[in-house]
N, C-alpha and C positions, 0 to 999 in steps of 0.2 A: 599633493596627489587626487589621482583620478579618482572621484567616486566608486568607481567598479573592483579597485584593486583593495578600496577601505575595509571589507569584509575579510579579506586574508590578508590584512598588512599582518606583519610578523612584527614578534615583539623584540626589540635588540637587548639580551640583559644584560645584564653586569654579574662579573664572577664573585661577585662581593658586595657589601652593602656601603656602595661608598656614596659621596656625598656632596651635590654642589647648591650653591646658594645664589640664587638672584634676590636685587633691590632695586628698589625705584626711590631716586632722589631729587627734590624739588630744587632747579639753582637761582637764586636772589638776588637781587640789585644788593652790593655792600651798601648802599645809604640809606635804603629806604627796605631794606631786607622783605620785599614783594616781588614774587616772580618778577624773572627777568628775559624769557624765551632767550631767542638765539641757539641754538643744540648744536648750526653745524660750526657755527662759530667758537663753542667755547668747545668743541670738542678738536677744531681744530690746535688750537691754544692750548691744551691737554697733552696733544699729542700721546695719547693711552692706544694702546693697538683695539680693534674693534672689536674683537673677540674680549677683552673685559670691559667697556663701556660703550655703550651705542645708546641711541637717540631712542624716544617712545612716541606714542601716536601723538601727544600732547608737546607744543614747544617748550622747551626747558625741561623735560623731565627724563633725564639721566639714569638709564641702568646701568648697573654693577654687576657683575658674572664674576664668578670663581670659577678656574677650571676645575675637575673631577679632582677631589680631595678625602682624603681619609678621616679627618676627624671635624668636631665643628669649633676647633681653636685652631685649627689651620685654612678654613675655610673664611673667619670671622678675621682669621690676619693679614687674610689679602683682601677681604671688602677694606679691614681699616686702612692700608698699606695704600690703594687706589681712592679712597676718601681722604687722605692726606693726600694726595697729589693733586687730585681734583680743587682743594682749598687755598691753593695755590692760585684755581685760579676763577674761582667763584667762592662765594658763600655756598652755603647747603641747608636743606632743611630735611629730615629724617620724620618724617609724620603718615600719616593715610591720606591729609590735604591739608593743604596751607592752609593755617588757623585764619587770618588775616581776607585772603584772596576776594577779589570782589567777582560776582555773578558773573558767568556768562565770559568774563575779561581769558579766552582761550585761545589759543591759535592753533589748531590742529598739521599735522608737518603732512607732505605730499606723499609721493609713493601708492602702488596700486593696493597695496592691504590695507595702508591707513584711509584710504578715499572710500574702502568699501566699506569700513569700519564710518566711517564718519556719514557716508549718506545713508546705510543701516540704521544707525542711532541716534542719525540727524540732534538734537537739542540734548540729547544725553549726554552727548561726550563733549557737548561744550558748555556745560554748568562750570565745571573746575574740577583741574587738574586730580587725581586718586593716585596711591603708589600704597605699593605693598610687597610683601617679601613672599618669595617664591624657593621653595626647599627640593629640592630634589636628591631623594635617597635610590641608589639603584639596586634594584630586583632581576632574578636570574632569566624568569621567565614571564611570559602575560598570565599563567595560572595565577599567582605569587604575589605578581602585581593586582591583582582582582581580589586576593584576598586580604590582601594590606589592606587597599582601598575600603573592601568595606568593612573593615575594623576598625580602620582610622576614620571612619565617618563619625562617630559615638563621641570621638576625641575632640572634634572641631567647634564646637562651642566652648569648651576648656579652654584651646588655644585663642581663639575669639576674645576667650572674657580676659585673657594674661595677654593676648598685645595688643589692646585697644588702643591708640596713639591718635585721636581723634576727633577730641571731643568739640573743640573750636572748628563754625562754619560761617564762612562769611562774618569773623568780624564777633560772631554773638554764640553764647553757649546753646549746641545744639540739646543739650538735655540727656545723650548718646554719650556713650565712649567713646564708640565709631562709628564717625558717619560715615568713613569711606565703607564699610561694609553694607551701609546701606544705599548709597550709592551703585554699589557692584550687585546689588540682590534686583536693583532695577533694570540690570541689563537682560535681554536674553541668554539661556543655556547657563545659566549663574547660579548660584547658591550649592545646595547639596543635593547629588546627586543619587540619585536611584541606587541600592543595593544591585550589583550585578549579578547573573547565574555562573557565570565564566567569561571569558577573555571572549568567544563569540558571541556573546551577547553585548559585549561592550561596541567589539567591533560593528555587530550592525546597528545597533543605537546609534552611532557615528555616520554610517551610511544612509541611513534616514534623514539625520538632520541636514546631511549635505544635501542629497536628494531636493530639498528644499530650497535648496538656491541662494541662500546668503550665509552661508557657512561650507567655506571650499574645504578645508581639513578641517584636524581634530585643534588645531590651534586655534581656532574660535570656539573656543569651549571653554566659556571663563567660570567654571565649577569652582568652589571652595577648595577641588582637592579632582586629579586626573589623572589617567598613568599618561605618560608620555611614553609611545611607544618608539620613534626614532633615538631617543635618551639613551631606553629602557630604564627607566625610572618611573616610580611616583611621584606626582609633582601634588604639593601642598601649597594653597595658595591663600589661607583664610587668615594672616597677619598683617596688621598695616604694618607700615614701615616704621623703622625705628630708629631713635635719635642716638638712642643708648647700645654703644657695642655689649656694652656687660649685660644689658639687657638680651639684646639681639643673639648671644652667644647661647644665654641658658634656656632659649624658646628653641633655638636649632637644634641642640642636642638633646632638649624634651622630644620635638621630634622624629629625628632621628633613633632614638632609643625606642620612644613607638611603635614606628612604623616597622623598625626591625621584628619586636615583639607581634604586632599583626600579620604579620607575611609569617612568623614561627610556630604560629596557635593556631589550633583549631578553629573554627567559628564560633561566637559564644552564643549558647545556646538562648540567652533571654536581650534583645535589648532594643532601645525606643523606636517606634515605630518613626515612618518619615516624615509625618505631620508632627509627631511632639520634637522631635528631634530640631525640625524648624520653627517650632515655638522655642525649643529652648537655645538655639542660636540667634533670635532677636531679643529674648534674655539675654542673652551676653554680650550682642554689643550696644546694648542699652543701656545695663548696669554696670560694667566693665566686672573688677575684682567684689561689690557688691553681688554679685547677680548671684541665685541659688540655682542649682545644677544637679541633674540626675544623676545617682551613685547608688547601685545597688537597690533599683528599686523605691527610692524614697528621693525626694528635694532635699538638696544639703545644702552647704555655701562654700564660694570659689572655691576658699585657701583649703575648704576638708578636701572635696575634690582633687585640687594640685598635687595636696601631700600626699593623697592615693597614688595619683599618675608618674610622680615623683620614685614611688615605694615599685611602681611594676616598670618603670626604665631604668630603676636601678641593677636589676638581674643583667641590664646589656651594657652598663656605662663603660665597665671596665675594659670588654672584650673590644668597647668601638672610642676607646680611648677618649672619653668626656665627662670621667668622674666630677673633675672639679668644676666642669662647666653646668653640668647637669644641677650643680648643689648651686649653682646661682639661679634657679626656679625661687630657691627657698627666700633669697636676699630681695629679689623682686617681692615675693608678695610681704618683705619689710619693709621697705620701703614706697613702696605703690608702683603700679604701672607709668607708664607714657601718661596716658589719659590723666589720670591723679597728679601725675607734677604737671602738668600743662594747666589745670585749676588750680593749683597750692601757687604757681608763681603769677596767676594771670590776677591772683590776690592782690597782688604788688602792680597789678596794670598790665592790658596788652601789650605792651613794646616791651614792657619787662618779659613777660612769658616769652616772646617772640626770639630777643637776643637772648634767653636763655634757653630758648630751644636751637637755633644754631651753633651757639658756644657748645654742646652737647653733642652734636653730628658729627664735629668736628677735633670732639675732647678726646684722650682714651687711644688715637689711633695709634696702631704699632708700626714702628720702623724698622722691624725685626728682617736683614739680608733679605734670607730665605723668603720673608714676604713680598717683600719689596720685588723680589727676582719674578715670582708668581703672577704678580699685579701689571708685570710687563716693563 
């Protein structure tokens, strides 16, 4: 999109609170379970339409994409079907980073976009592949998207804590719940954006960034959440990739409901400032489910904040068709998130942990005919 048109870019609204999900998974060698690369070869063998599976900037990372869906169950059904088809071609790892990948053992793919990213980010993109989940919620217009974006900023630390799934980094326990989030925050145009006054304020901010020369359009904004004018969505980008589809569907349902809540509600009178939100975000990615986050003016355990979030979200769950999926947040809290399971499994050895991570990524996949059809 030309810089001159950014400030007046229209927001392609959605007539309903539709849903789309993208997840990034790492293809691994069947013998070593280490990253294997070969994106083009894997895509050719899988023969899945490109609107459902594409390559990413790092060779060997595959992005799975749903069509526009009505609810979380439908979206994760499609992703499960795609995982199942890809598993016939290659084992997969669903995690924020591959826990045993070697430092700088990364190949970047060609193409104008990826070459620009490689030139501008230099060694930052050559350390290790990092993989996330991007949840798109359809919104009717730009002003609603900004209202939802501003409101969802306060939920990002909680979502990071719940979705943390990358404690191991280069074969070592990083001491973090989400090493991926720390990697992402080292990039430009990352982390939590400020609150915007309105859609024009957002568009002008994008115009200013693009005018600096290394951000051709708003797809080069790697914030934890961002309006997506061409799709007519708010895109939430805070989650690590998940091995467990059960965890993923619960997190997507929670995001769907909270986004609708923020889009439908007046701005809250009291929210943490940007500096406090950044501090809370770091604590969430460091401590995961052991973090303490802000709730009604005080610091509370993550589980208490999560139960509050589910209570807020439950007012929308029936209309959005995701009540059962939303209740999966309780199961996640009871059994632990991906980061906790990785650490528990690593107590039996890193090779055991990695094998279980691969097994979980392709277990529980749906084979429902409608999901297989939507997967192409």
